[in-house]
C-alpha positions in Angstrom: 134.7 172.1 203.5 136.7 169.0 204.6 133.5 167.2 205.5 132.3 167.5 201.9 135.6 166.1 200.6 135.5 163.2 203.1 131.9 162.4 202.0 133.0 162.6 198.4 135.9 160.2 199.0 133.7 157.9 201.0 131.0 157.9 198.2 133.6 157.2 195.5 135.0 154.3 197.6 131.5 152.9 198.0 130.9 153.2 194.3 134.1 151.4 193.5 133.2 148.7 195.9 129.8 148.3 194.4 131.2 147.9 190.9 133.7 145.2 192.2 130.9 143.5 194.1 128.6 143.3 191.0 131.3 142.1 188.6 133.0 139.6 190.9 129.9 138.0 192.3 128.0 137.5 189.1 129.9 135.8 186.2 126.8 136.1 184.0 127.0 139.9 184.3 130.5 140.0 182.8 129.6 137.5 180.2 126.5 139.5 179.2 128.5 142.7 178.9 131.1 141.0 176.7 128.4 139.1 174.7 129.6 135.7 175.8 126.5 134.3 177.5 125.9 130.7 176.8 122.2 131.3 176.8 121.5 134.4 174.6 118.0 134.7 176.1 119.7 135.9 179.3 120.6 139.1 177.5 117.1 140.3 178.3 117.3 139.2 181.9 115.9 142.2 183.9 118.4 141.6 186.7 121.4 141.7 184.4 120.1 144.7 182.6 119.5 146.6 185.9 123.0 145.7 187.1 124.6 146.7 183.8 122.8 150.1 184.0 123.9 150.5 187.6 127.5 149.9 186.7 127.2 152.4 183.8 125.8 155.0 186.1 128.6 154.5 188.6 131.2 154.6 185.9 129.8 157.9 184.7 130.1 159.4 188.2 133.6 158.1 189.0 136.7 160.2 188.1 139.4 158.6 185.9 141.8 157.8 188.8 139.1 155.8 190.6 138.1 153.9 187.4 141.8 153.1 186.9 142.0 151.7 190.5 138.9 149.7 189.9 140.2 148.2 186.7 143.4 147.2 188.4 141.5 145.4 191.1 139.6 143.2 188.6 140.6 139.9 186.9 141.1 140.2 183.2 137.6 139.1 182.1 135.8 141.4 184.5 138.3 144.2 183.7 137.3 144.0 180.0 133.6 144.0 180.9 134.0 147.2 182.9 136.2 148.7 180.1 133.3 148.2 177.7 131.1 150.4 179.9 133.7 153.3 180.1 132.7 156.0 177.6 135.2 157.0 174.9 135.5 160.5 176.3 136.7 159.0 179.6 139.0 156.3 178.3 142.1 158.3 177.6 142.1 159.9 181.1 141.5 156.6 182.7 144.4 154.9 180.8 146.7 157.7 181.9 146.0 156.8 185.5 146.2 153.0 185.0 149.2 150.8 185.5 151.2 149.4 182.7 149.7 145.9 183.4 146.2 147.3 182.9 147.3 149.0 179.6 148.8 145.7 178.4 145.8 143.7 179.4 143.3 146.0 177.6 145.5 146.3 174.5 146.1 142.6 174.2 142.3 142.1 174.3 141.8 144.5 171.4 144.4 143.0 169.1 
C-alpha cells in the first residue's frame, strides 16, 4: 500500500509542477484566462485552449491542499488565473488550506 501512496504523492507533485510550468512560462496563457489578451483573436489560439484545458483537468484532479500550495507558489496575476479555473465546489476547501496572504490576494482582486 505505501507504494500506491508514494505514486500518488509523486503524481500530485508532477501535476502541481506542470501547472506552475504552464502559467509561469506563458504570460499569454494567464492573460487569456483572465480575459486580458491584447489581441482578442488569440482567445481561439489552439495552443492556449489546449493548455487551459490541461490546467482545468489538473485542477480537477488535485486535492484542495495541493491547490492551495500551488496558488501560494504563483505571483498574483498567475494566481488569479489559476483561481478562475478552480470550480466553485472546490474553492472553499482550497481557501481553508491557503495562507492568509493568498486569501488577501484573492479577496483584493474580487473587490
